[in-house]
N, C-alpha and C positions, 0 to 999 in steps of 0.2 A: 579488380587487381589490387595488389598490396603495395604498401610503402615499405621498402626493404633497405636497411643500412648494412653495408658490407665493409669489413675491416680485414686487410691483409697487407703485410709489408712486402710481399712478393708481387711486384707490379704486373708481371705477366699473368700470374694467376688472378689477380684482382681484375684486370681488364677482361679476361676470359669469362669470369663469373658475371661481371656487370653486363657484358654483351649478351650472354645467354638470358639473363633475367629481363633485360629490356626488350629482347626479342619476344618474350612471353607477355609483354605489355605492362610489366611492373614499373613503378617509380623507384629508381635506385639512387642511393647516396653512397658513393665510394669513399673510403678513407684508407690511407696507407700508414697512418700513425694512430696508435692506440690512445695516446693522450688527447689528440684532436677529436677522435671519435667520442671519447667520454665527455668532452666539453660540449659536443654538438648533439648528443642523444636527446636531451630534453627539448631542444628547439625543433629537431626533426620529428620527434615522437613517432618512431617507426612501429609498424605492425610486427615485422620480423627483423631480427639481427643475425647476420652470419659473420662470425669472427674466427680468425685463426687464434689458437691459444698461444703459440710461441711467436709473438710479434717482434721480439728483439733477438730471436734465434738462440737465446740462452736459457730463459725460463718462461713460465707461463703467467707471471704476475699481471702483465698488461692485458692479456686476453681475459683473465678472470675479472679484472676491473671493468672491462667492457660488459661482461656478463652481469656483474652485480648492478651496474648502473642501469642496464636495460631492464632488469627485473624489478628495479626500485621505482619505475615510473608509476604514475597514478593508475594507468591501465598497462600492466607489464607486457613488454614485447616478448614474442616467442623467439628463443635463442637457439641457433644451431652452431655448434663449435666444430672447427676443422683443425686437425693436427696431422703433421707430416712425419711424426716421429714414432708412430705406432704405439704410443703409450696408453694402454687401457686405463692405468691408474689415474692419470690426469683427466682423462675423459670422464671416468666415473665420478671424480671429485667435482667436475663441472656439472654433471647431472644432479649431484646432491645440492648444488647451489642454485638449481632451477633451470638448467639447460634442457631443452626439449629433446634434442638428439645430437649425435656427432657422426662425422664422416672422416675417413682417413685419406690423406694424399698418398699417391695419386688416386683419384676417383673417376669412375666412368660417368659419362654425361647422363645416362639413364638412371644411374644410382642417385645422382645429384637432383635430377628432376623429380624423382619419386620422393626424396627427402623433403623437398620444397612443397610438394603436393600434400604430404602428410601434415606438415607444419601449417599450411593454409587451411586445411580441413579442420584442424584442431583450433586454430585461431577463430575461424568462422563459428565453430560450435560454442566456444566460450563467450564470444561477442554476442551471439544470439541469446545465450543463457543470461548474460549480464543485462542486456536491454529488456529481456522478458521480466527479470526480477525488478528492474527499475520501473517498468510499466505497472507491474502488480503493486509495487510499493506506492506509486503515485495514485493508482486506482483506489487503493484502500488507505490513503493518507487520511488523517483526521479531518482535513477540510472537505472530504467527500461526505462527511456526516453533517447534514445541513441543519442549522439552527442558531438563532441569535437571541432567543428568549433566555430569561434568567434560569429556568429549569435546565435547559440544554447547556448553558455555560457551566453549571455545576457538574453536569455529566462530563463535559470536556476536561475539566480540571482533574477529575478522578482518572479518566482514561490516560491522559498524558503523564500523570504521576506514576501509574502502575505498569504502563506498557513495557518498559524495559526491565521489569522484575520477573521472577519466576513464580510469583505468588498465584495461587489458584483464584480464579475470578468466577463469580456467579452473576450472570446478567438476568435481571428480572424485567419483565415487561409484557404487555399484551401482544397478541399476534399482529405482525405488520409494523412493529415499532422500530425494526432494524437491528435485532439482536445479533444476527450473524454478521452484519456489516461491522458492528462494534468488535466482534470477536476477531474478524480478519484484520481490522485496523490495529488491534492489540498485537497480533502476530507479526504483521509486516512492518511494524515500527518498533520491534524488539530485537534483542541480540539473537533471537532464534529465527530471524527472517530468512536465513539461508536453508533452514530446515523445512520440513513439510508442514502444511496446514491441512489437517485431516478432519473434515466435518462428518457427523452422522446424526440422523434424526432417530432418537431412541424409541419413538412411537411408531416408526414405519415398519418395524420387523417384529415377528413373534419372538418370545424369549429364547428359544433354542437357536434361532438364526442369529439373533443379536449377540448372544454369548460367543458364537463362533466368529462373528465379524469383529468383535472387540478384542477377544483374547486369542483367536486362532485355534487350530486343532491339529492333531496328529492323524496320519493315515490310519484308517480303520477305526477311528474313535466312535463313529456312528455310521449308519447306512448312508452311502453317498460320499463319505470322506475317502476319496480314492487317492489323495496325496496330502502331504503336509501343507498347511496354510498358515501364513503369518496373519496375526490379528492387527487391527488398526492401531493399537498401542505400540506394537513393534514398528509398524510402518511410520508412525509419527515420532520415533525415537530421535531426539535432538531438536524436535519441533514442537508443534502445538496440536492437541486434539480438542475438537469442539463437540461437546455432547449436548445437542439440542433436545428440548423436551425431556429433561432429565427426570422429571417427576413421574413419568410413566414407567420407569425402570422397575422390574420385579424385585422382591426382597432378596432373592438369591444373587442376582446380578449386583444389587446394591452392596452386598457383602463382599463380592469379588472386587468391585470398584474401590471400596474402602481399603482393601489390601494394597492395591496399586498406589493409592494416595499416601498410605502410611509407610510402605516399604519400597515403593518403586519396583514391585515384583509382579510379573505377569506369568500365569501358568496356562498353557494351551489346554484345550479340552482333550482328555485322554493322555495327558503327559504328567509325569511326577516331578520333572525338573523345572524349576522356575527360570525365567529369563528376566534380567534386570534392565529397565528402560529409564531414560531421562526425558520425560515428557511433561510439558506444561498443560494442565487441564483447565479449560474454560467451559463452563456449563451454562445452560440457559433454560428458563422455564417461563410459561405464562400462567402458572398456577401458584397458589399460596403455599409454599413449602412448610412454613411454620404450622399452618393448619393441618397439613397432611401428617406432620410429625405428631401433633396432638391426637389425630385420628388413628395413629399407629400404622399408617400406610407408607411412611418414609422413615428410614433410620435416623435417629437423632444424632448419633456420632458422625454419620456421613454428612448430614446437613451442616454440622459445624466445620467439617473438613472442607466442604465446598464453599461455605459462606465466609471465606477468609476476607475477600474484598468484594462486597456486593455493589453492583452498578444497576440502579433502577432507571429504566427508560420511561419517561412520561408518555402517556397516550397523546395523540395529536389534538384531541379536544381540550387538553390542558395547556397547550402551547400554540394556540391559533395564530398568534402573531408571526409564527414561522411559515404559515401557509403561503404568503406571497413569495418568500424566498424559495420555498420548495417548488412552487409552480414555475418560477424563473429557472430553477435548476433543471427541471424536467423538460422545459422548452428550449434550453440553451442551444442545443445543436439541431433543432428541428426547423424545417422550412416547408412551406406549402409546396406540394409536388408540382402544381401548375404555375403559380406566380413566382415561386422561388423566394418569396419574402418570409422573414421570420414571423412566427405566430404572435398575436397580441390578444389580450383578454378584455372583454367589455366589463364595465363596472357591475352590471347585473350578474354576470357569471362569477366575478370575483366575490361579490357580496354573498352569493349562494354558497360558494366554496367556504367562505368564512363562517357562514351560519350553520352549515351541516355538521353533524356530530362525529362523523368518521369512525364508525365501529371497527372498520378494517384498518384504521390508522394510515401511516404513510404509504403502505402498499396499495391501499384502496385509492388514495389520492393520485398516485402515479398511474394506476389503471384508468382512473377517470380522465386524466389529462391525455393519456394515450388514445382513449376512445374519442375524445373531443377533437384531437388533431386528425383522426381518421375520418370523422364524419363532417367536419367543418367544410362549407362550400368554398371559403376563401381563407385568408390568413387570420381572420378575426374569429376568436372563439366566443360564441354567443351562449346565452343561458340555455337555449334550445339544444345545444350540442352536448350538454352535460347528461350524465346517466339519469334515467327516469326516476330512480329513488330519490335523487337530490331535488329534481324539479318538483316532486310530489311532497317533499318534506319541508322545504323552505317557502317563505311567503312569495307571492307573485311580484316580480319587479315592476317598477314604473317604466313608461316608455323612454323617458330621458336616460334612465340607467341602462336600458337595453341598447341605446345608441352610443353612449359615452364609452370611451376606451380607457382602461386603467394602465398607467405606466408601471411596469414591473421593476423591482429593484435592479439598479445598474451594477454590473460587475467591474471592479478595477482590474486592469491588466498590467499596468506599468508603474504609475506613480500617483501621488495624491492630486496632481493637476487634472486627472481624469474624473475626479469625484464631481458629480452633478446631482442636483435634487430635482424633484418633479416640477417645481415652480420655475426652474431655469436659472435661479439665483445661485450664487456661491453659498456654501454652508454658513460662512461667517456672516454674510450680509443678512441671512435669514435670522440669525441669533440677534444681531444688532437691531433689527426692526422691531424686536419685542421690548426694547428698552426705551421708555419715554423719560422726559425730564424729571417727572415726579417719582420715577421708579429706579433712579440711579442708585446702585449699591456699591459697596467697596469692591475693588478689583479682585481681591482674594476670594470673596464670596461668589463673585461672578464666575471666576475661573473654576472654582469648586463645583458650582452648580451645573456648568455646561461641559466640563471636561469629560465626565463619564458619559454624558449623552453623545458627545462627538465620537468618543472611542467606540461606543456601541454602534453608532451609525456607520462608521468605517468598517467594523467587523461584519455588519449586515451586508454592506456592499460587496464584501469579499466572500460572501456565502459562508461565513463562520470561520474563515482561515485566520486564526488569531496570530499565528507566527508571522504571516505576511503583514498583518495589520501592525504588529509591533515594529517590524522592520521599516515599514513605510512611515510610521509615526516617529521613528528614531528613538524608541525606548526598548528596554528588555522585555521579554515575555513575562518575567516575574513582576516587573513594574506595571505592565498592562493588567495583570490579574489583580494587583493591589489596588489600582485605580478603579477597576470595575467593581471591586468590593466596597468602594466608598471610603477607603482609609486615606488618611492624609500622608 
């Protein structure tokens, strides 16, 4: 049921409306004064507002003030206006200011109920849409890209700087490094987040089908074209299109893509009239495009159009320090189905994960952890639970390592008082324990030496969420980056 605020200076009408709404189970807040209603709207924070336009019987200024205030809320209320003067002009003006609907006095009960139902359906739809977008944005927030290594910190800096621009981005990296995750993070953290994110793998379709998918076609353009079809560029208008495996695109399609990037112009197959689109292009490849340009397999002019902002994702073998963080992330919401306890990893298993070269990168690591949790007899992931390829590749562990359990990085949820290290000491006491009488150094040098280490440690505990780290540390994000860079 909804929270509904009702405003009417006709006490009889107000009581009748309130009675009907409460009978339907709604939480109702009645007001006979427009001024008091305006003052109370923020504190009530209603889902729906029902207001008479002519609250003082002479003009509709007070009713419009209620309407404006209701629509100015952080999550705007749905407004239904009531008028007893049969003035279509004032109702139309109210609709222009954001009113959902209007009804005229005297109105029938069925008419009133139907109007409320439509308003509720609309409210539920936009609420669901809002929370869906919030969920997507959170799912593809930068902190979902896990990594505290120096290589990944450099990647994060570039992503955060270019996310809210319209510049074309080229994501480079081996298969499994998370190229589409970066593309989605760029979209859902940009001004285009309310537009569509449209991904397509350019290697998954033959040339003639890919052309139709990207640019659309007209009815009768080829056998099987029984109706007009929008292409993905048109579908992504106002949003972002993600062209994965761009290196596999044929020369003909490369030429057509170049036209889109240069002119914003799309021409459907079988059509002579262009359609103009406003689309941000994010492309990705696991191949060396510069080499393909030299070999004549990829257009040089298209390469430079795509390579406006390159983002190179390092393979997992070049950032092995991130493996414990990634393992912690993959195990975060998993519990053993029998014991109900969270999974833990033995030292032997973690050493093996750190020693393996990961040709399939992060995707292969995620699959390995998924397999281990499925095969593990209890909540302890052992060396024997890892995929055979890992067991065959890395050295056989010692018995002690087989039994010892490794503590995965801890995640901070609320504040810095939650930070703990594996030894059980506070972070500061661990630092002080390294200072003996003959190794005392000036305070400034001590702070400079350990400040960056502490910031990096906090970021790792937060699974790479630098925004939260800056907030918890009481510094700006820019200052955090500066200190990580080692600048004074």
